[in-house]
C-alpha positions in Angstrom: 0.0 0.0 0.0 1.3 3.4 -0.9 2.1 6.0 1.8 0.3 9.3 1.8 0.7 12.9 3.1 -2.2 15.0 4.2 -2.2 18.8 4.2 -4.8 20.5 6.4 -5.5 24.2 6.0 -8.0 25.7 8.3 -9.4 29.2 7.7 -11.9 31.4 9.5 -14.8 29.9 7.5 -13.3 26.9 5.7 -11.2 23.8 6.0 -9.1 22.6 3.0 -7.6 19.2 2.7 -5.2 17.7 0.2 -3.7 14.2 -0.1 -0.4 13.4 -1.9 1.4 10.2 -2.5 4.8 10.2 -0.9 8.0 8.3 -1.0 11.5 9.9 -0.6 9.9 12.8 -2.4 6.5 14.3 -2.8 4.4 12.3 -5.3 1.2 13.2 -7.2 -1.9 14.8 -5.7 -4.7 12.3 -5.4 -7.4 14.1 -3.3 -8.3 17.8 -3.0 -11.2 19.3 -1.3 -12.7 21.7 1.2 -15.6 22.3 3.6 -16.7 25.9 3.8 -19.6 27.9 5.1 -22.1 29.5 2.8 -24.1 31.5 5.3 -24.9 28.9 7.9 -24.8 26.0 5.4 -21.7 23.8 5.3 -20.7 22.8 1.8 -18.3 19.9 1.0 -16.4 19.9 -2.3 -13.8 17.3 -3.3 -12.1 15.8 -6.3 -10.2 12.5 -6.4 -7.7 11.6 -9.2 -9.5 10.8 -12.5 -12.9 11.4 -10.9 -15.4 14.2 -11.6 -15.5 16.8 -8.8 -18.3 16.4 -6.3 -20.2 18.9 -4.2 -22.7 18.3 -1.5 -24.4 20.2 1.3 -23.8 18.8 4.8 -25.3 19.6 8.2 -27.8 22.1 7.0 -27.9 25.2 9.3 -25.1 23.8 11.4 -22.7 26.8 11.1 -19.0 26.3 11.9 -18.4 22.9 13.5 -14.9 21.6 13.2 -15.6 18.3 14.9 -18.4 17.6 12.5 -16.3 18.6 9.5 -13.5 16.4 10.6 -15.8 13.4 10.6 -16.7 14.0 7.0 -13.1 14.4 5.9 -12.1 11.2 7.8 -14.6 9.3 5.8 -12.9 10.5 2.6 -9.5 9.5 4.0 -10.3 6.0 5.0 -8.7 4.4 1.9 -5.4 6.2 2.4 -2.4 5.3 4.5 -1.7 8.7 6.1 1.9 8.8 7.4 2.6 12.5 7.4 0.4 15.5 8.1 1.3 19.2 7.4 -0.7 22.0 8.9 -0.9 25.7 7.9 -0.9 28.1 10.8 -1.3 31.8 10.4 0.8 33.3 13.2 4.2 32.1 14.5 5.3 35.4 15.9 9.1 35.9 16.0 9.6 32.5 17.7 8.6 30.3 14.8 10.2 31.2 11.5 10.4 27.7 10.0 8.4 24.6 9.7 8.4 22.7 13.0 7.3 19.3 14.4 4.1 19.2 16.4 4.6 17.9 19.9 3.4 18.8 23.4 6.1 21.4 23.9 5.1 23.2 20.7 1.4 23.1 21.6 2.1 24.8 24.9 4.3 27.5 23.2 2.0 28.3 20.3 -1.1 29.0 22.4 0.1 32.5 23.3 -0.2 33.6 19.7 -4.0 33.0 19.6 -4.6 36.6 20.6 -2.5 37.8 17.6 -4.6 35.9 15.0 -8.0 35.3 16.8 -9.8 34.2 13.6 -7.3 31.6 12.6 -4.8 30.3 15.2 -7.3 28.9 17.7 -9.0 27.0 14.9 -5.8 25.4 13.8 -4.8 24.6 17.3 -8.2 22.9 17.8 -7.7 21.0 14.6 -4.3 19.8 15.6 -5.7 18.3 18.8 -8.5 16.6 16.9 -6.1 15.1 14.4 -3.7 13.9 17.2 -6.6 12.2 18.9 -7.4 10.4 15.6 -3.8 9.5 14.7 -1.6 9.8 17.8 1.4 8.1 16.2 1.4 9.9 12.8 4.2 12.4 12.2 2.9 16.0 12.0 4.4 19.4 11.3 3.2 22.9 10.9 4.2 25.7 8.5 3.6 29.4 9.2 2.2 32.2 7.1 4.5 34.7 8.9 7.7 32.9 8.0 8.0 34.3 4.5 8.1 37.8 5.9 10.6 37.1 8.7 13.4 38.9 6.8 11.7 42.3 6.9 14.0 45.1 7.9 13.2 47.2 11.1 12.1 50.3 9.0 9.4 48.1 7.5 8.3 46.1 10.5 8.4 48.6 13.4 5.5 50.9 14.2 6.1 54.4 15.5 5.4 53.5 19.1 7.8 53.7 22.0 10.4 51.0 21.3 9.6 49.3 24.6 6.3 48.1 23.1 8.3 46.0 20.6 11.0 44.9 23.0 8.6 43.8 25.8 5.4 42.9 23.9 6.7 42.1 20.3 4.3 44.6 18.7 5.4 44.8 15.1 4.5 44.0 11.5 4.6 40.3 10.9 2.9 39.8 7.5 0.6 36.9 6.5 -0.4 34.7 3.5 3.3 34.0 3.3 2.9 30.4 2.1 0.8 31.6 -0.8 3.2 34.5 -1.6 6.1 32.1 -1.5 4.3 29.7 -3.8 3.6 32.6 -6.3 7.3 33.6 -6.1 8.5 30.0 -6.7 6.1 29.6 -9.7 7.3 32.9 -11.2 11.0 31.9 -10.8 10.4 28.7 -12.8 8.2 30.4 -15.4 10.7 33.1 -16.1 13.7 30.8 -15.6 15.3 33.1 -13.1 17.0 32.5 -9.8 14.7 33.3 -6.9 17.3 35.7 -5.4 17.3 37.8 -8.6 13.5 38.2 -8.9 11.7 41.5 -8.4 8.0 41.0 -7.8 4.8 42.3 -6.4 2.7 39.3 -5.3 -1.1 39.7 -4.7 -2.9 37.1 -2.7 -6.7 37.7 -3.0 -9.2 35.5 -1.2 -11.6 36.2 1.6 -8.5 37.8 3.1 -6.1 39.6 0.9 -2.5 41.0 1.0 0.1 42.5 -1.2 3.8 41.8 -0.9 6.9 43.5 -2.4 9.7 41.1 -3.1 13.2 42.2 -4.2 16.2 40.1 -4.9 15.6 37.3 -2.4 14.0 39.3 0.3 10.5 40.5 1.2 10.8 44.3 1.5 7.2 45.1 2.6 3.7 43.7 2.9 0.3 45.1 3.4 -0.7 43.0 6.5 0.9 43.8 9.7 0.5 43.0 13.4 -2.6 40.9 12.7 -4.4 39.7 9.5 -6.8 42.6 9.9 -4.4 45.2 8.5 -4.1 46.3 4.9 -6.7 45.7 2.3 -10.5 45.7 2.6 -11.4 42.0 2.9 -14.6 39.9 3.1 -15.4 40.7 6.8 -12.2 42.5 7.9 -11.8 46.3 7.9 -8.2 46.5 6.7 -6.4 49.8 7.4 -8.3 51.9 9.9 -7.1 55.1 11.8 -6.5 54.4 15.5 -8.8 57.5 16.2 -11.8 55.5 14.8 -11.2 52.7 17.4 -10.8 55.3 20.2 -14.1 57.0 19.0 -16.0 53.7 19.1 -14.8 53.1 22.6 -15.1 56.6 24.1 -18.1 58.1 22.3 -20.2 55.0 21.3 -19.2 53.2 24.5 -18.5 50.0 22.6 -16.6 47.4 24.7 -13.3 46.1 23.2 -14.8 42.6 22.6 -17.5 44.2 20.4 -15.0 46.4 18.6 -12.9 43.2 17.9 -15.9 41.4 16.5 -16.8 44.5 14.4 -13.4 44.9 12.8 -12.8 41.2 12.1 -16.3 39.7 11.4 -18.7 42.6 10.6 -16.6 45.0 8.5 -15.0 44.9 5.1 -17.3 44.0 2.2 -19.9 42.6 4.6 -20.1 45.9 6.5 -20.2 48.0 3.3 -22.6 46.0 1.2 -24.2 43.4 3.5 -22.5 40.7 1.4 -19.2 39.1 2.1 -19.0 37.0 -1.1 -17.3 39.1 -3.8 -19.0 37.1 -6.5 -22.4 38.4 -5.3 -21.0 41.9 -5.1 -19.8 41.6 -8.7 -23.2 40.4 -9.8 -25.0 43.2 -8.0 -22.6 45.7 -9.6 -23.6 44.4 -13.0 -20.8 42.1 -13.8 -21.0 38.4 -14.9 -19.1 35.8 -12.9 -18.1 32.8 -14.9 -19.3 29.5 -13.5 -21.2 31.1 -10.6 -25.0 31.5 -10.2 -26.8 33.1 -7.4 -30.5 33.0 -6.4 -30.2 36.4 -4.8 -32.1 39.3 -6.3 -30.7 42.8 -5.7 -32.7 45.9 -5.0 -31.7 49.3 -6.4 -30.1 50.2 -3.0 -28.2 46.9 -2.8 -26.8 47.5 -6.3 -25.7 50.9 -5.2 -23.9 49.8 -2.1 -22.4 46.8 -3.9 -20.8 49.1 -6.5 -19.4 51.3 -3.7 -18.0 48.3 -1.9 -16.4 47.0 -5.1 -14.8 50.4 -5.8 -13.3 50.6 -2.3 -12.1 47.0 -2.5 -10.3 47.7 -5.9 -9.0 51.1 -4.8 -7.3 49.6 -1.7 -5.5 47.0 -3.8 -4.4 49.6 -6.4 -3.0 52.0 -3.8 -0.8 49.3 -2.3 0.4 48.0 -5.6 1.1 51.6 -6.7 3.1 52.4 -3.6 5.4 49.4 -4.3 5.6 50.2 -8.0 6.8 53.7 -7.0 9.8 52.2 -5.2 10.6 49.7 -8.0 13.0 50.9 -10.7 12.7 47.5 -12.3 10.0 44.8 -11.8 9.8 41.3 -13.4 6.2 40.7 -12.7 3.0 41.5 -10.8 1.7 38.1 -9.8 -1.8 37.3 -8.7 -2.8 34.2 -6.7 -5.8 33.0 -4.8 -9.5 32.3 -5.4 -10.5 35.9 -6.1 -7.5 36.6 -8.3 -8.6 34.1 -10.9 -11.5 36.4 -11.8 -10.4 38.3 -15.0 -12.7 41.2 -14.2 -11.1 41.8 -10.9 -7.6 41.7 -12.3 -8.5 44.1 -15.1 -10.0 46.6 -12.7 -6.9 46.5 -10.5 -4.4 46.9 -13.4 -6.3 49.6 -15.3 -4.1 52.7 -15.6 -1.3 51.5 -13.3 2.1 52.6 -14.6 4.5 49.6 -14.7 8.2 49.6 -15.3 9.0 48.5 -18.9 9.0 44.7 -19.3 6.8 44.0 -16.2 4.6 41.0 -16.8 1.2 40.5 -15.2 0.8 36.8 -14.2 -1.8 34.5 -12.6 -0.1 31.8 -10.5 -1.9 28.5 -9.8 -2.8 27.6 -6.2 0.5 26.4 -4.7 0.0 26.7 -1.0 -0.8 23.0 -0.5 2.2 21.8 -2.4 4.4 24.3 -0.6 3.2 23.0 2.8 3.6 19.4 1.6 7.2 20.0 0.5 8.1 21.7 3.8 6.4 18.9 5.7 8.5 16.2 4.0 11.7 18.2 4.6 10.9 18.7 8.3 9.7 15.2 9.1 12.3 13.3 7.2 15.1 14.8 9.4 
């Protein structure tokens, strides 16, 4: 029986899973799928090698239930000999800058970072404990989204606060979506036949969360996300950049407790707050655009169409201003590379790139999803030591 490696990637509203054959090196991908929330409905999608992709609705009106989701995934995994498991974790702080083995010591250390990525780290930690209960003897490792940005220089990662806040409390820019940005960079290096330490890129990860990264000659120079995954672009439910004075006003004048402000900025803001819809596909439809391969039963009022168009304009503007700022500091650029489920939409990419002044010879590329393969390769490297 062939050995297999499982990659698990838990998000704020989804759980992705991928299975690879494995020997001394990573083999072919034989299963890929996800369970994600559509409102309160859980939807399972998966595709096995040489089989047509399947989709089914599970646990109607169940909401986010990791234990239930794991039961469904386990049923799909029953025919595989899982020997290695690689997890994606959003935040590793300054302590974890490389893929590490999962053991009791690690689980104790990583818990303190839950407060820095409250939508993601606790979910991954819960998932790790579930999987260890299922397979207590299987080798497991975890790769971090923050690792790719660990080489940022102080002028890019420090905030203009008293330096003691960094030294004592590690308040700084960390950067996220690193595994995706790294995959886009690796893809571009192969495509352009260039050494990775000679590449000059702007990589754009666009999904329910989004971030832009400026990469120059082997080093990340800057990135839009900072201390937490809330910073930067307008996202599905996250506010992105927000003046501190707004938070102070919410607390002092509107008497909002910090817990409600946290929920507001992470789960009720962004596209959802602006338009009442968190799915960019619905916002595109309401704005008068077609979305290939997507149908919605929603009917939009005149007011909904108006606010959807405004939300779309804000979303695109945020992405453009970050790309433009990195372009302004780039004398030469090999490519602007898009990656992620939103980035595959031609309309979105066209809106973003319209009128942007690129250095001569700059290509605009769409990279395939490479996060799972990236995690799998890091897992093999870590666990085969």
